[in-house]
N, C-alpha and C positions, 0 to 999 in steps of 0.2 A: 717956447713959453706957453704953458697951459692957460686957457681962458680963465679969467678971474673967478667966475662962478659957473663952471660948466654944468650942464644938465644931463644926467644919465636917466634914460627911461627904461624901466624894467617891466617886461611882460612875462609873468611867471605865475602859474596857478597853484604851485606847491608852496604852502605856507612855510614849511621848514627851510626850503632853499631860498625863498624870498626874504625871510627874516635873517638868514645867515648873510646874504649879500647886503641887505640893508645895514646890519650892524657893522660889517666890515668897512663899508663905504663911510659910515658915520664916524667910526673911530680912526680909520687910517687915511681918509681923504675928507677932512672936515670942510674944505671949501667947496666941495661938490654937492649939488642938490640932486637927490634921488627921488624920482617919481615911480610909483609901483602900481601896476594894474594887474588884475587877476584874470581878465578875459579879454578877447579881441574887441568885444563891444565896448567895454569900459575903456580900453586903450584908445580906440578910435575917437571916443568922446573927449578924453583928457588931453590928447596930443594936439588938439586944435589950437592954433595960435601960438604954440610954443616954439622956441628955437632949440631943438634937441641937438646935443653934441654927440651922444653915443646911445645906441639902442642895445639892450641886453634882452634877448628874446628866446623863449622856449618854443619848440616846434609843436608839440602836441598839447593843445589847449581845449578846454571844455566846449567852446563854441566856434572853433575854427583851427586854422593851421598857421603857425608862426611865420612860415615862409611866404604865405600869401600876404600876411600883414606886412612883411618886409618889402614885398614887391610894391605895395601901395606907398610905404614910407620912402622907398627909393625915388618915387616920383615927387612926393610932397616935401621931402627933406634931403635933397641931393648932396648937401654939404656934410651930412652926418656920417658917422661910422657905425659899424654894427658888429656884434658878437652873437652867435647863435648857439644854443645849448639844447641837448636832448638826452634823456635816459634810455631811449630806444632808437639808436641810429639805424638807418637803412642804407644800403649801398649807394643809392643815388643822392643822399644828403650832401656829402662833400662837394660833388660837382655842382649841385643846384645852388648851394651857398656861395661857392666861388663865382658862379655866373652872376649872382646878384651883387658881387663886390664885397661880400662880408669878409671882415678881417680874419676872424677865427671861428672855427667850428669845434665846439667842445662837447665831450661826452661827460655826463654826470656819473658820479658825484664830482663836483668841481674841487680842485686842490687850491686852497686859499692863497698860499704864497705866490704860486705861478699866476693865479687868477688876478691878483693885485697888480702884478707886473704887466699883464695884458691890458688892464684898465688904464694904467698910467701911460703905457705906450700908445694906446688908442687915442687918448686925449691929447697927447703930444702931436699925433698926426693930424688931429682936427685943427690944432693951433697953427700948423704950417701949411694947411691945405691951400692950393693955388687955384682951386675951382676945377681941376682936372682929375679929381679922385675917382676911384673905381665904383663907388657906391652911388650909381645913378642909372636911371633907366634910359640910356641911349645905346643904340645898337653897335657902337664901336666897342663897347665893353660887354654887353649882353646880347647874344645872338638870338635871332627869331626862334630858332629851335629850342633854345634854353627857356624862353618865355612860354612857348606853347607847352612844353613838358611841365613846367612849373604849374601853370593854370590847370592842367589835366590832373596832376598828382594831388593838388589841393581840392579837387572836386568842385571847381568854380562854375558858376552860372553867370556869364558876363560876356561883353563884347570887347575885344581888344583891337584897336586901330593902329596899324603900322604905317608910318609916314616916311617915305624915302623919295625917290624920284617919282614914284606913284603912291597911291593910297590903297592899302589893303585892309580888309575887315574880316575878323575871325570870330565866330560865335561859338560859345561853349555852353553846354547844359549838363550839369552834374558831372563835370570833369571830362566830358566827351566833346570832341570837335564835330559840330553838326553842319556848319555852313561857313563858307569863305568866299571872298570875291576880291579881285584886283582888275579894275577896268572891265573888259569883256570876259575875263576868265572867271570861272565859277568852280566851286567844289575842290576836288583834290588838285586840279591844275593850278588853282590860285594858291594853295598851300605850297606846292612845289616852287612857285615863283617867289613867295614871301621868304621861304627858308634860305633862298640864295642871296638875299639882300645883306649888304655888309655894314651899312650905317643908316641912321635915321632917328626917328623919335617914336615913342609908344604912348598911346593914350587909352585909358580904360573907360568904358561906358556901361551903364546898367542895361540889362536886356529889357526891351520894351516891345510889346506886341508879339504876334505869331511869326515864326521864322520857318521858311521852307527848308526841309532837310536835304542838303545836296551832297553830304558825305555820310556813307553808310558803314564804312570799315572802322575798326577800333583805332584810337589815337596812336597806340603803339606801332601797329603795322603802317599807319599813315606816315608817321615820322621816320620810320625805318626806310620806307620807300623813298621819302623825300631826301633822306641822307644819301641813299644810293644814287638817285638822280643827280644830286649836287656833286658827288664824287665823279660821276661820269662826265658831267659838264666841265669840271675842272681838268680832267684828263685830256679832253678834247682841246681845251684852251691851251 
């Protein structure tokens, strides 16, 4: 049974697509409340204090990236479901959206009959969620490597804290990994350690103050080396 008055939150900067979705929901799903934001900044302000059942998010936005927004929403709204859309798909998009627990990855233009079916199905899943759904920022569903890649691809400047048996901190500047630490480990060795963690929690913090750069290589080569190290470790085990 679908919630009595579910809330769908739409983040879409294209007026044509936004109006189309708004009219479809209004006419075909009258019990649903649709909220629409045109930018990440507007969405972050409007979503505060709301109980969102389903996010509909475009990837390419005027002031940010929809996947980075979804990362934040996965932490703040773990019970919600999500559908991600884009008119300019990249090869890494399906894997990243799957890592975030997004239900569907759609290429525009959307096809209304099938789109309506996806909305109804998504709201049905919200109503029967037992608290163990995929759309949540816990490492049993999203790997550390997925999170590192996501923050790099979205050009983030932030600090991400990984909490497992130990605590690891990774600092990003303009989408590059510049520093990492786990206990006595620093730099690339800390990244190698974090990538191997299987479960835990993730918290994001704003960057404050000056950070010493302990990682000089590109994030692509860093994550590739980390993946190779992890494969070798598993082979030995």
